[in-house]
C-alpha positions as CSV (number, residue, x, y, z in Angstrom):
1,M,81.1,-126.5,-48.3
2,R,83.7,-126.3,-45.5
3,P,82.9,-123.7,-42.9
4,A,85.2,-120.6,-42.8
5,P,86.7,-120.5,-39.3
6,G,87.5,-116.7,-39.5
7,L,84.0,-115.8,-40.6
8,I,82.3,-117.9,-38.0
9,G,84.6,-116.5,-35.3
10,F,83.8,-113.0,-36.3
11,L,80.1,-113.5,-36.2
12,L,80.1,-115.1,-32.8
13,L,82.3,-112.4,-31.4
14,F,80.1,-109.7,-32.9
15,L,76.8,-111.3,-31.7
16,L,77.6,-112.8,-28.4
17,I,80.4,-111.0,-26.6
18,P,79.5,-107.9,-24.7
19,V,82.6,-108.5,-22.7
20,S,82.7,-107.0,-19.2
21,S,82.3,-103.3,-19.8
22,S,82.7,-100.6,-17.2
23,A,79.8,-98.2,-17.9
24,A,78.9,-96.0,-15.1
25,D,75.5,-96.3,-13.4
26,A,73.5,-93.6,-11.7
27,G,75.6,-93.9,-8.6
28,G,78.9,-93.7,-10.6
29,G,79.9,-97.3,-9.9
30,P,80.9,-99.8,-12.6
31,I,78.4,-102.2,-14.2
32,E,79.8,-105.7,-14.9
33,L,77.8,-107.5,-17.6
34,P,77.0,-111.1,-16.7
35,V,79.0,-112.6,-19.6
36,S,82.6,-113.8,-19.4
37,F,85.0,-114.3,-22.2
38,Q,87.8,-116.9,-22.0
39,P,90.4,-117.3,-24.7
40,V,91.3,-120.9,-25.7
41,L,94.8,-121.9,-26.7
42,V,96.2,-125.4,-26.8
43,L,99.6,-126.1,-28.3
44,Q,101.0,-129.7,-28.2
45,P,104.4,-130.2,-29.9
46,R,105.2,-133.9,-29.9
47,V,108.1,-136.1,-30.7
48,V,107.7,-139.9,-31.3
49,F,110.6,-142.3,-31.6
50,R,109.0,-145.3,-33.5
51,V,110.5,-148.8,-33.9
52,E,108.7,-151.4,-36.1
53,D,109.8,-155.0,-35.8
54,R,109.6,-156.4,-39.3
55,A,111.1,-159.8,-39.8
56,P,113.9,-160.2,-40.5
57,S,114.8,-156.5,-39.9
58,R,113.9,-153.7,-37.6
59,A,113.0,-150.1,-38.9
60,S,113.1,-147.0,-36.7
61,E,112.3,-143.3,-37.3
62,L,112.0,-140.1,-35.4
63,V,108.6,-138.3,-36.0
64,P,108.3,-134.7,-34.7
65,S,104.9,-133.1,-35.2
66,L,102.5,-130.5,-33.9
67,H,99.9,-132.8,-32.4
68,R,97.5,-129.9,-31.8
69,A,97.5,-126.2,-32.4
70,E,94.1,-125.0,-31.3
71,L,93.0,-121.4,-31.0
72,G,89.6,-120.1,-30.1
73,F,87.4,-118.7,-27.3
74,A,84.6,-119.6,-24.9
75,V,81.8,-117.4,-23.8
76,S,79.7,-118.1,-20.7
77,G,76.8,-116.4,-19.0
78,R,73.8,-117.3,-16.9
79,F,71.6,-118.3,-19.9
80,I,74.0,-118.4,-22.9
81,A,77.3,-119.9,-23.8
82,A,79.3,-120.3,-26.9
83,A,82.6,-121.8,-28.1
84,F,84.7,-121.5,-31.2
85,A,88.0,-123.3,-32.0
86,A,90.1,-124.0,-35.0
87,D,93.1,-126.3,-35.3
88,A,96.1,-125.5,-37.5
89,S,98.3,-128.4,-36.5
90,G,98.0,-129.8,-40.1
91,G,99.2,-126.6,-41.7
92,V,95.7,-125.6,-43.0
93,P,93.3,-124.5,-40.3
94,W,90.2,-126.6,-39.9
95,L,87.2,-126.1,-37.7
96,R,87.0,-128.0,-34.5
97,D,84.0,-126.4,-32.6
98,A,81.6,-123.5,-33.3
99,F,78.4,-123.7,-31.3
100,V,76.0,-121.7,-29.2
101,D,74.2,-123.0,-26.0
102,V,71.1,-121.5,-24.6
103,G,70.1,-122.8,-21.2
104,L,66.7,-122.9,-19.6
105,L,65.3,-124.0,-16.2
106,D,68.7,-123.8,-14.4
107,G,70.4,-126.2,-16.7
108,T,67.6,-128.8,-16.9
109,I,67.3,-128.0,-20.6
110,A,69.8,-126.4,-22.9
111,V,69.8,-126.1,-26.7
112,R,73.1,-126.3,-28.6
113,V,73.3,-125.3,-32.2
114,G,76.4,-125.3,-34.4
115,Y,79.4,-127.4,-35.3
116,M,80.2,-130.1,-32.7
117,R,80.9,-133.7,-32.0
118,P,77.8,-135.9,-31.4
119,P,77.8,-137.2,-27.8
120,L,79.3,-140.7,-28.2
121,G,81.5,-141.2,-25.2
122,R,83.5,-139.6,-22.4
123,E,86.9,-139.7,-24.1
124,V,85.4,-138.3,-27.3
125,L,83.9,-135.3,-25.5
126,A,86.9,-134.6,-23.3
127,A,88.7,-131.3,-23.8
128,G,91.9,-131.5,-25.9
129,D,94.1,-130.5,-23.0
130,R,92.6,-133.0,-20.5
131,H,94.0,-136.3,-21.9
132,L,96.4,-137.9,-19.6
133,L,98.5,-139.5,-22.3
134,P,100.1,-137.9,-25.5
135,A,97.9,-139.9,-27.9
136,E,94.2,-140.5,-27.9
137,P,92.8,-144.1,-27.8
138,E,93.1,-145.8,-31.1
139,S,90.0,-147.9,-30.3
140,L,87.9,-144.7,-31.0
141,D,88.4,-145.3,-34.7
142,I,85.8,-148.1,-34.4
143,V,83.1,-145.3,-34.0
144,D,85.0,-142.8,-36.1
145,P,84.0,-139.7,-34.1
146,Q,83.4,-136.9,-36.5
147,R,82.3,-133.3,-35.9
148,E,79.0,-132.4,-37.5
149,L,76.7,-129.5,-38.1
150,G,73.4,-129.9,-36.2
151,A,71.3,-129.2,-33.1
152,E,71.4,-130.9,-29.7
153,L,69.2,-130.9,-26.6
154,H,71.0,-131.5,-23.4
155,G,70.9,-130.9,-19.7
156,R,70.9,-132.3,-16.1
157,I,67.9,-133.6,-14.2
158,A,67.7,-133.9,-10.4
159,G,71.5,-133.4,-10.1
160,W,72.4,-136.9,-11.0
161,L,71.2,-137.6,-14.5
162,S,72.6,-135.9,-17.6
163,Y,71.4,-136.4,-21.1
164,A,72.1,-135.2,-24.7
165,T,70.2,-136.0,-27.9
166,G,70.2,-134.4,-31.3
167,A,70.3,-134.6,-35.1
168,W,73.1,-133.6,-37.4
169,S,73.4,-132.8,-41.1
170,G,76.6,-134.6,-41.8
171,V,77.9,-132.0,-44.2
172,A,81.0,-131.2,-42.1
173,E,84.5,-132.7,-42.4
174,G,85.9,-135.3,-40.1
175,I,88.4,-135.2,-37.3
176,D,91.4,-134.6,-39.7
177,G,89.5,-132.2,-42.0
178,T,88.7,-134.7,-44.7
179,R,85.2,-135.2,-46.0
180,R,83.3,-138.5,-45.7
181,S,82.3,-140.2,-48.9
182,G,78.6,-140.1,-50.0
183,E,75.7,-138.0,-48.9
184,L,74.1,-138.2,-45.5
185,E,70.3,-138.7,-45.3
186,A,70.0,-139.1,-41.5
187,L,72.2,-138.9,-38.4
188,A,70.6,-138.9,-35.0
189,G,71.3,-140.2,-31.5
190,G,72.0,-139.4,-27.9
191,R,73.8,-140.2,-24.6
192,V,72.6,-140.7,-21.0
193,V,74.8,-140.6,-18.0
194,V,73.9,-141.5,-14.4
195,E,76.1,-139.7,-11.7
196,P,74.9,-140.8,-8.3
197,L,77.7,-139.2,-6.4
198,G,77.7,-135.8,-8.0
199,P,78.5,-134.2,-11.3
200,M,81.6,-135.3,-13.2
201,P,81.9,-133.0,-16.3
202,A,83.2,-134.7,-19.5
203,E,85.6,-131.8,-20.0
204,E,87.6,-133.0,-17.1
205,G,88.8,-136.0,-19.1
206,A,90.3,-138.6,-16.8
207,S,92.4,-136.3,-14.7
208,D,91.4,-135.6,-11.1
209,Q,93.2,-132.4,-10.2
210,R,90.6,-131.5,-7.6
211,G,90.8,-134.6,-5.5
212,G,88.1,-134.8,-2.9
213,G,85.3,-137.2,-2.4
214,P,84.3,-140.1,-4.7
215,R,82.5,-139.5,-8.0
216,L,81.0,-142.1,-10.2
217,A,79.5,-141.9,-13.7
218,I,77.9,-144.7,-15.8
219,G,76.6,-143.9,-19.3
220,A,75.5,-145.3,-22.6
221,A,75.3,-143.7,-26.1
222,G,74.0,-144.5,-29.5
223,L,74.1,-143.0,-33.0
224,F,72.4,-144.0,-36.2
225,G,73.3,-142.8,-39.6
226,R,72.1,-143.4,-43.2
227,R,74.3,-142.4,-46.1
228,R,73.8,-142.7,-49.8
229,G,76.0,-142.4,-52.9
230,V,79.0,-144.2,-51.3
231,P,81.5,-145.2,-54.0
232,F,81.6,-149.0,-54.4
233,P,85.0,-150.3,-53.3
234,G,86.2,-152.0,-56.5
235,R,87.6,-151.2,-59.9
236,A,85.2,-153.4,-61.8
237,E,82.2,-151.2,-60.7
238,A,83.8,-147.9,-61.4
239,G,81.2,-145.2,-60.8
240,A,78.8,-147.5,-58.9
241,T,77.5,-146.3,-55.6
242,Y,75.5,-147.8,-52.7
243,G,73.6,-146.8,-49.6
244,E,74.9,-147.6,-46.1
245,D,73.3,-147.7,-42.7
246,R,75.5,-147.5,-39.6
247,L,74.8,-148.0,-36.0
248,R,77.3,-147.0,-33.3
249,L,76.9,-147.8,-29.6
250,G,79.0,-147.0,-26.6
251,G,79.1,-147.7,-22.9
252,E,81.2,-146.0,-20.3
253,A,82.1,-145.9,-16.7
254,A,84.3,-143.4,-14.7
255,F,85.4,-143.2,-11.1
256,K,87.4,-140.5,-9.3
257,W,88.5,-140.2,-5.8
258,A,91.3,-138.4,-3.9
259,G,93.6,-137.9,-6.9
260,M,92.9,-141.3,-8.5
261,S,90.8,-142.1,-11.5
262,A,89.6,-145.1,-13.5
263,T,87.7,-144.9,-16.8
264,A,86.5,-147.7,-19.1
265,E,84.7,-147.4,-22.5
266,L,83.4,-150.0,-24.9
267,F,82.4,-149.3,-28.5
268,W,80.6,-151.2,-31.2
269,S,79.9,-150.2,-34.8
270,A,77.9,-152.1,-37.4
271,A,77.5,-151.1,-41.0
272,W,75.3,-152.7,-43.7
273,S,73.8,-151.8,-47.0
274,S,70.6,-149.7,-46.7
275,P,67.3,-150.4,-48.5
276,G,67.4,-149.4,-52.1
277,T,70.9,-150.6,-52.8
278,E,71.2,-152.4,-56.1
279,A,70.8,-156.1,-55.7
280,A,73.9,-156.8,-57.8
281,L,75.9,-154.8,-55.3
282,E,74.2,-155.7,-52.1
283,S,75.3,-159.3,-52.3
284,R,78.9,-158.1,-52.4
285,L,78.7,-155.8,-49.5
286,P,79.0,-157.8,-46.3
287,R,77.8,-156.5,-43.0
288,V,80.7,-155.0,-40.9
289,N,80.9,-155.4,-37.1
290,G,83.6,-153.5,-35.4
291,L,84.4,-153.8,-31.6
292,G,86.7,-151.8,-29.5
293,G,87.4,-150.8,-25.9
294,T,89.7,-148.9,-23.6
295,L,90.6,-149.1,-19.9
296,Q,92.6,-146.3,-18.2
297,L,93.9,-145.9,-14.7
298,A,95.7,-142.9,-13.2
299,A,96.9,-141.6,-9.9
300,F,98.9,-138.6,-8.5
301,V,102.1,-139.7,-6.8
302,V,102.8,-136.0,-6.0
303,K,99.6,-134.1,-5.4
304,K,98.8,-131.9,-8.4
305,R,102.3,-132.2,-9.7
306,L,103.2,-135.7,-10.9
307,E,100.7,-138.2,-12.3
308,L,101.1,-141.7,-13.5
309,A,98.7,-143.2,-16.1
310,A,98.3,-146.5,-17.9
311,R,95.8,-147.4,-20.6
312,C,95.1,-150.5,-22.7
313,D,93.3,-150.3,-26.1
314,A,91.9,-153.3,-27.9
315,W,90.0,-153.2,-31.2
316,D,88.9,-155.2,-34.2
317,E,87.7,-153.4,-37.2
318,D,85.6,-156.4,-38.3
319,V,85.1,-159.3,-35.9
320,D,83.8,-161.5,-38.7
321,V,87.1,-161.3,-40.5
322,G,89.6,-161.2,-37.7
323,G,92.8,-159.2,-37.1
324,A,92.4,-157.8,-33.6
325,L,94.9,-155.3,-32.2
326,V,96.0,-154.4,-28.7
327,A,97.9,-151.3,-27.7
328,P,99.0,-151.0,-24.0
329,M,100.4,-147.6,-23.1
330,A,101.9,-146.1,-19.9
331,G,103.1,-142.6,-19.1
332,V,103.8,-139.8,-16.7
333,S,102.6,-136.2,-16.6
334,F,104.4,-133.4,-14.9
335,Y,102.2,-130.4,-14.2
336,A,104.6,-127.4,-14.1
337,V,101.9,-124.7,-13.9
338,G,98.7,-126.5,-13.1
339,T,97.1,-127.8,-16.3
340,H,98.5,-124.9,-18.3
341,V,102.0,-126.2,-18.7
342,V,102.3,-130.0,-18.8
343,L,105.2,-132.3,-19.9
344,Q,104.1,-135.8,-20.8
345,L,106.3,-138.9,-21.4
346,A,104.9,-142.2,-22.5
347,Y,105.6,-145.6,-24.1
348,R,103.2,-147.5,-26.3
349,A,103.3,-150.9,-28.0
350,R,100.9,-152.1,-30.7
351,F,100.6,-155.7,-31.7
352,A,98.2,-158.2,-33.2
353,V,96.5,-160.8,-31.0
354,E,94.6,-162.5,-33.8
355,D,96.0,-163.5,-37.2
356,P,95.8,-163.7,-40.1
357,F,94.9,-160.2,-41.1
358,P,92.7,-159.9,-44.2
359,D,94.4,-159.1,-47.5
360,G,94.9,-155.4,-48.0
361,S,95.1,-154.6,-44.3
362,S,97.4,-151.8,-43.3
363,Y,98.4,-153.6,-40.1
364,K,101.2,-156.0,-41.2
365,E,103.9,-155.2,-38.7
366,P,104.2,-157.7,-35.9
367,V,104.9,-155.1,-33.2
368,T,105.2,-151.3,-33.2
369,H,107.0,-149.5,-30.3
370,D,106.4,-145.7,-29.7
371,A,108.3,-143.6,-27.2
372,M,106.6,-140.2,-26.9
373,M,107.3,-136.9,-25.4
374,M,104.8,-134.0,-25.6
375,L,104.8,-130.5,-24.1
376,Q,101.3,-129.1,-23.6
377,L,100.7,-125.4,-23.3
378,S,97.1,-124.3,-22.8
379,L,94.8,-121.6,-21.5
């Protein structure tokens, strides 16, 4: 059953938010409760002018959309934190985040319970208003980052090692609000990041508004899932289902210094039929190996005002079949009011570097050109 955003928001507000009250103490002075409340609002209207080169003609279209319409809140205190956010950009609100964090031992150990993304990479975990370009990396589709309902243990050790590990139920919808097929039996994994030059929170994304000394982060993540009851892809076996095991791995590196940043991520995803699949079906379900990666560079040309960014995505949904794609992208961000009001302009090209594509592939256009403009308003 899909979680009800309004109900979850009400419960979290009721249980967790004794927002700074001004009760008088014995001396008559105000008492500030050690819990802060921060509203979250992210609006990203976007316009894309798209041109598709299709021999022998060229097709173009103007695509206006609301890329993100996120509303929620964040609660933080010494030992407890919570977050709730829903996105209505698709017309019908769907839940993005709803979790509670309880911290112990000064951040060495924290327990997170609720609806969240499993920790599978820096770009996946970055806040929605911290992306430097008006479109997320397409290579992330290799690992298909979904939000799940579960529990996670995370924290920071010795100031330079951060970790996160957990298990999730898999009953939640995906990044666009649609359910996955089949029933999940197991989903577990984790992420480890080494930060020898000081902490670099994932929520910063790739932007380096603060500047300052160098910061470096190197990490790795993995996620294993087992699903059963997946519909067999074929008309001849209508009603037939099979089990699927899927392993997703990721590696990342990020560097920031004096208004400049560089990030790189590599993803690999393998899927195969799980034990117990009918022999008649198993022979017709080949193992799938997907590989993708992204490299992004950015620098402020006007301190805290004007930032240039360039990124290149490359991905192949199944390296055994072929059909790799590359999508270079470059853009500029103008920060009118810090990170609260940002105007982004960008150009992206997407083209195949390996042919032929398999039959039935949705990537048949030789080259797709996108000119994008997005206004970002956030709290």
